[in-house]
Structure formats: structure tokens, C-alpha cells
LOMARPA-556800 format. One record per residue (C-alpha): x, y, z. Coordinates in steps of 0.5 Angstrom, whole numbers, plus 500, padded with zeros to 3 digits. Layout:
N
XYZ/...
//
This chain:
754
273967532/276960533/274954529/269950534/266943533/259942536/258935539/251932542/252930549/248923547/252922541/258923545/256918551/254913546/260913542/265912547/261908552/257903548/261896549/260889549/255885545/248885542/243882546/236881544/234878550/230884553/235884558/241887554/242895554/240895547/233894549/232901553/229906549/226913551/219914551/216921551/210919555/214916561/219922561/212926561/210922567/216923571/217930570/210931572/212929579/217934579/217940585/215947583/222949583/224944578/226945571/225940565/228939558/233944560/238946554/245946557/252947553/259948555/266949551/272945552/279945549/283939547/289939544/288946541/281944538/275948541/269943542/262946544/258940548/250941548/244937549/237938553/237934560/231931562/230934569/234939573/232938580/233944585/235941592/238944598/244940599/246940592/242941585/241934581/241932574/235927572/236923566/230919565/230912561/224907559/226900559/223893557/226890563/223889570/226894574/229889580/234886574/237893574/242894579/246900577/245905571/248903564/255906563/252910557/246913561/251915566/256918561/250922558/248925565/255926567/256931560/250935563/252935570/259938567/256943563/251945569/257946574/261950569/256955568/254955575/261955578/259949583/264944586/259938587/252936584/248930584/246925578/240921578/238916573/231914573/228908570/221907568/218900566/214901559/209896561/208897569/210904569/214903576/220907577/227906580/232911581/240911582/242917585/250919587/254925588/260927583/265933584/266938579/273936578/271929577/266931571/271935568/276929568/271924565/268929559/275931557/277924556/271922552/272928548/279926546/276919544/271922540/276927537/278923531/271922529/269929530/274931525/272926520/265929520/267936520/271935514/266931510/260936512/265941509/266937502/258936502/257943503/262946498/259940493/252942494/254950492/256948485/250942484/246943478/239940476/242933474/238932468/238937461/231940463/225940468/219937466/213941466/211942473/217940476/220946477/214949481/214942485/221943487/220950489/214948493/219943497/224948498/219954501/216949505/223947508/225954509/219956512/219950517/213947514/209941512/207940505/202935502/203935494/199931489/204930483/202926477/205919475/211920471/213928473/219925476/217926484/223923487/228928484/223934485/224933492/231931493/234936489/231942493/232938500/239938498/240945496/237947503/242943506/248946503/245953505/245951512/238950513/238943514/243938516/240931514/234928510/230922511/227919505/221915507/217910503/213903503/216900496/223897495/222900488/221907490/227906495/231904488/229910485/231915491/238911490/238912483/237920483/242921488/247917484/245922478/247927483/253924485/255924478/255931477/259932483/255931489/259929495/253927500/253920504/246916504/245909507/239905505/236901511/234894509/230890514/233886519/231879517/233880510/240883511/242878517/248874515/245868519/240863518/236865523/235872526/237871533/241877536/245873541/252873542/252865543/249864537/251870532/259872532/257878529/253880535/258878540/263884541/259888536/259894540/267893541/268894534/263898531/266905532/272903527/267900522/263907522/270911521/272906516/265906512/264914512/271915510/271911504/263911502/258915499/252911497/251906502/246901500/245893502/251890499/256896501/253895508/254887508/261888505/264893511/260889516/263882514/270886514/269889521/265883524/259887526/251886525/249889518/243891521/245895527/251898523/246901518/242903523/248907527/250910520/243912519/244918524/251920521/250920514/247926510/241922508/237916510/233912505/228907508/221904510/216908513/217903519/223907521/220914522/213912524/212905527/213906535/216899535/222900530/222907529/229910530/229913537/235917537/232921532/230927536/232934539/237938535/238933530/231932528/230940528/235940522/232934518/228934512/223928512/220926505/215921505/214918498/207915496/204918502/197915500/200908502/202911509/194911511/193904512/200902514/200907520/193904522/197897522/203900526/198902532/194896532/195889535/193882535/194876539/190869538/188864543/192858540/199861541/197861548/195854548/201851544/205854549/202852555/203845553/210845551/216843556/217850559/217853566/211852571/211860571/210860564/206854563/201857568/201864565/200862558/194857561/191863564/191867558/188861554/182861559/181869558/181868551/176863551/172867556/172873551/170868546/163867550/162874549/161873541/155868543/152865536/156871532/163870529/165876532/164882537/166889538/168892545/170900546/175898551/179892554/176888559/180889566/181882567/184881560/189886561/191883568/192876565/196879559/200883564/201877568/204873562/208879560/212879567/212872567/216871560/220877562/223874568/224867564/228871558/232875563/234868566/236866559/230863556/231863548/225859546/222862540/215861542/216865549/220871545/215872540/209872545/212876549/213882544/206880542/203881549/208887550/205890543/198889545/199892552/202898549/196899544/191898550/194904554/193908548/186907547/181912546/175913541/179912535/180904537/176898538/177891540/175886535/174879538/173874532/172866532/176863527/174855527/176853534/181859535/180866537/183872535/183879539/185885535/186892538/184896532/186903530/181907525/184914525/192914526/192922524/195924531/200919531/203921525/202928526/206926533/212923529/213928524/213934529/219938530/222936523/225942520/220940514/216935512/213933505/208928504/207927496/204922492/200921485/194919488/191924494/184922492/181926495/186931498/182932504/181925506/189923505/191930509/186928515/189921516/196924516/195929521/195935516/191941518/189948515/196951516/200946512/202948505/198944499/200943492/197940486/201939480/196938473/198932469/203935464/201929459/196931453/189928453/191925446/196920449/191916453/185912450/180911456/174906455/169905461/165899461/158898464/160892468/159890475/165887479/161887485/162880489/155877488/156879480/163876479/161869476/156872472/160878469/167874468/166872461/165880459/171882463/175877459/172879453/174886454/181884456/182880450/180886445/184891449/190887449/189886441/188893440/193896444/198892440/203892445/205889452/199890457/197889464/190887467/189889475/184886479/182887486/184880489/188874488/182870488/178874483/185875478/185867478/178866476/180871470/186867468/183860468/177863464/182867459/188862458/184857453/183863449/190866449/195865443/201863447/205863441/204870439/205873447/207870454/202870459/204872466/201872473/203875479/203870485/203872492/210870495/214872489/222873491/226879489/229875483/222873481/219880481/225882477/224877472/217879471/218886470/224884465/219880461/216887458/223889455/223882451/222881444/215877445/209881447/206880454/200880457/200880465/195879470/196883477/193885483/191892485/195895491/201890490/208890488/207892480/201897481/205902484/212905483/214901477/216905471/215901464/216907459/215907452/213901448/214897455/207898456/201900451/195898455/192897462/186894465/183896472/178891474/173894479/173900484/179897489/173897494/176893500/172887502/166888507/168886514/167888521/173892521/171896515/164897518/166899525/171904521/165907517/161908523/167911527/168916521/160917520/160919528/165924526/161928521/164925515/161920510/163913513/162909507/167913503/172914508/172906510/171904503/171908497/177913498/182907500/179903493/180909489/187910491/189903488/185904482/189911480/196908482/194902477/192906472/198911473/203905470/201907463/203914461/210915464/213920459/211926454/212921449/208915452/201913449/196907451/190904452/186904459/180900460/176902467/172896468/166897473/160901472/161905478/167909474/161912470/158915476/159922478/162920485/168916481/168921475/170927480/175922483/178920477/184925473/181930468/184926462/181919465/174922465/168921460/167927455/161931456/
//
């Protein structure tokens, strides 16, 4: 059988026909993204004989090499005169500004059309590119006929251009698979529970399933998921993996695990994605050729940059991306995004998988079906997903814009939006807030009018930051309004003279489930699924999904737990603060080593620090306090203090950067105090969430307050015991920890002995 290289129609078209500059002024072709809902809306209008999502493939031979082109066309329309290939694209652009189809979109349709003419032995076929406006839902079509001879000529030329890249990718894949075949577990032995966890991950991927795994802190969850996932790639069951997480520290853990496997001979490429504003070379993140020399002509140079990177690097972290981006004068963020579709592994924030605003839209079809998704610290995704599917606007932004020196159309639209906010404010009456089940039609109309006016100005070259920021905020809210059902509500909130309008998502489960759909296998894992049914439900799990709970490998004797009958409720904080400070002081002295006290808020923590400081011996130890806006260097200095000669007592917040994903094994940490049950602050949003879950037959208070809080407690306390040799003292300071509800939610080794 001849050696055949497989090529995706979409990848071929993008590789060959992308050109020019990055232009974030909505009018650029980079703003065009595919939207499943828009596709389905267009396809519903097809005639009975028409087909949708049609898989096509075709064989072509160039210079002695055989290539198999394949992909799914959006529509195959049966017409009397000739069949028509329909390629559907969503766009943020107003349709009257689109005068011809994008070269990339047309090229993709040309590949589909060629495959169909070859299959059916046709001499001519029609190609239609259909654009759907994201907000207005208007449609615009470009239809033209093509001869089979012309299509074949175009496809052959595209393949010739693509051939060197295809050859490199094939060579890299062969080396990768050979290295995986001989790859052994990179550490001397499996920790207790690790082999069982790794086996469950392997089985999940093999059976194309979804796994929710709770594994204790310190077991080595990162390698327990990465190693079996990589083994399935070597066996041809998968072709790529995505490691999705919320914290910089846990991304670093994934990089270290891959580096350890590379040291054992693994040849697998991996790119770590860094947020655009962090990796941008310019002072301001303005993606326009007039401002940024890396955006100017980016697509003319990107293919050479990709070939250079993939031909020379395996571990592609931020510094490596920056080095090659400077060498080839390309945008480092867009460069890393392109690489994320091509490398064997991608490490990045939840956003790139779950957030509809920034998720990698090209991760679909066959590539998604051969990709493994690993979601680290998955308990964090619950609240993050709620934020991703919510939106907010404030009246003051429209008022400020209406007073600026902007076009009359923008000034008028902003002024009307400001007045609409004032009208919503009157609904609140004497109260500070009001809840609505749906968006008032008048508000939606005014918001859409502003969106269209801003779109017009941006298309014409207006780059005022205030206009662009409000444009995207309005677009976001309009999208959320479109999705609204019983899982959403609108909160109108008065804050001084300002008014906030928030579209709040209470239950993101269906959206998370849709995001994970069609992956080869998905693994959600964390040390704290408390309780499992809550986290699993919020992340779109169902009864058919796999579940796993690994007991702690650590002995109860390794940890001394002290519970305190002290109230930390807001109304009692001033009264009980001295008792809490005394407990921390005694715990620090008894632990005889470094110690962290975790508080539920910065305000509460700062109250305790002020009360504690006069009692502290600064000659004996250093007092560290987490601040709200710590940069990476300050975080590293904070953590490095635990490795110094002098003892450390640190004050930090639960749910913050030091309460999750931080490893301080051995003598680096000997004691932890958890102050409070982590209960979120009582507010209208949480109360509305409580009512919603109560209406679903669940315990609303537990879902809105108790469960989100206990996960923060477990993460903070989990910093203490990280290895089989660690020992330490854990203080649980809150009278609720001794109730049956919380005792059932705590790990067995933390519970009161009976």
C-alpha cells in the first residue's frame, strides 16, 4: 500500500491562503469565526434533498507522493442546473462591508468542491460562501460556478505549497510515536494510588469516555494523567492532548512533567499558551499594522516561523515563543495559537477550551475527535465557567463616551444607551438592586443599535479604545441575552450614581458539556470534588461518565488536626478576632516551622495582621502578607522565603494564588491554619443562585454557598502534606467544622475521631 499523507481541507486552505496583516479592528478576516448556532440556523433552511455536514475525501498525487484530502463541508445543495457546495462562516463584520468571500474561505470550499467533482465525475459545480452576522443574524451569499479542471489545478497548487510542511509533520509524528513506544514511567516508582489513577485515565481515553477523578493532594496527579494520555497517542488512539488549568503554577507542573519524560527519551512537542497582554511585545496591546510591526505582514511570515519552530523545538514555553517571534517578526500570541493546533500537546488556561470569546475555534472535526482533554484543578472551573457565560455593562461607560469627541452616530447611540440604563435604574425603586428573568426588549434594541454604530465606526478606521472596549462589551451582552433561559437572570444594581447591568449565568453545565463534546476522551481531576455530585453536575457530567476517588496515601499520624469552636461569621469577627490570633500564634509556636494562615477575604486577613503584628517576634521569624496585586516576581519571592534559613509565618487568602497548586514539601511548611468555612459573601447574586437550585429540587444554600466554600478550605489545607514523609499541624478555625454537614465533607484524616 502506498505511503499516504492525510491533509485537512481547512488546514490546507489556511496554510496556503492566509496573508497580510493582523487587524483587530473587527473588519479583519481574523474576526471571522465559525459559530455552531449560526451554521445550524442556515442548515435548517436547506431544502429536503440538501445534505449537511457531508464528509468528503479525495486522493491526489504530487511528485510521487500520495495525499488524502478530507473534511466536512457545511452543505451539499442539490440543484437542477448543478450541485452547490455551501461554506458557512460567522462574522462580527456588518455584512454590507463584505464585498467578496475571503480567500481562505473560498479555498476551503474549492477543496470540498474538487473532492465532490472527482467522486461524482462532474465537469462543473457551484460554490457558495454564506456569511452570517453574529448579532443581527443577517445572511449574505456569494455563489459562483467552477469547472472541475480549474478546481483540480487549484488544489494541486495548494498541495505543492503545503508539501514541505506535510513532510515535516509526518516525520515528527513518526519520531514521536517511536519514542512513546519505549517510554517508561519517568520516576523510580508509582506512588500509592497513582497506578490506579493512570489506569483509569488510560481506560477512559481508550473507551472514548469522560472521567471525573478525585485524587488527594500530593499523589502526583499531573504525571498520572499525562503519562497514560501520551501512551494512547503512541498507540494511535489519539493524536494530541490539551492540558487545561487555571493557575500559572499548575501549568508549570505540566511543563516539568513533560520535561522529565523528555529526559527519558520522549520526542513530543508541547506549547504553553500565554495571555495576549502578557506576551505582547508592545507597550499597548493594539493588534493593528499601523501600530505594531509584528502585526504588519504577520501572515506573510507565519508559515516560515512555524516550520522553523517545529523543526527545532519540542518544549515551546513563553521564552521560546518570544525568541522565534522576534526572529521572524510575527505576533507572539497568534504564533503560539497557531502552534497549539500543530504541536502534540497544548498547555493553557481554561479560556482556550471553554470561553466562547477566546476558545480555539479551529479545534473541531477530526482533530477534536483525536484529542484528549485533561482538566486540572477542575473544581475551579465551576465558578470560572459561570463568569465565561455571564456579561456586564455599566452606565458610566456610555455616559463618558457620549461626552467624548466622537462621531455624531456614536455620541447619539451612547447617549441613548445611557438613558436606557437610567430607565432600568428606576425599576430598582428604593432598593439597591432588582432581578429580571429576561432582558427588556427596549434595552436589547438600544444595545444592538450601539453595537451597529460602533461596528460602522471601527470598520471606517476608528481606533478609540473606549469605543472598541464598549463594542466588545455590548457584543458580549447581546450574545448572552440570546442564550438566556431559566439558568440566567439579569441583575440591575445601583452603585452610587452608577448603574451596573449584569447577565448572570447560574448553571454553566450545558455549556461545559458542549465544550467537551467530541473529544477522544476528557478527564476532569482535582483533589477537591466536594461533594462529587455537585462538581460533576456543574461540569456537565451524567450517569454514563466514569468516576474515581483515590483515597489518601498518607497516614493519619502525619497530620495533627485541631478544630476550634470559634465563630468566623461576619457579625462575630470583631468579637472573636483575639481568639483567632491566639490560636494562630500557638499553632505557629507548636508547629516549629513555617506556617500559613488562610483567611476567606483580604479585609479579614488584614484585620488579623494588624492585631497579630504587635505580638510577633520579628527577630525569630519573618511575617509575610499576601497582597492583592502581586506580580510574578513578588509571588516567587513570597514562595522562596519558605526555603530560607529563617522561619516564616505567612498570611494569605483562600482561593488565591498560594492556596492551590503550591508545593512546599518537607520542612518548607509545617503548619496551616484555615480560618472560616470559605462561605462566599451573602449577596443578591448568590441568593438568586440559591433560589434557582432550590427550584431544581436541590439544596440551594449548599449549592450557592457551602460547596463552593468547602472546596477552598480543602485546597488551602491541602498545602500541608505533600509527600509520604511530610508531617504537620492543621488548624480548622470555625465552629461549623464540627457539625455533621462539614465533617462529612472533610477528608477522613481531618475528621474528629469518634
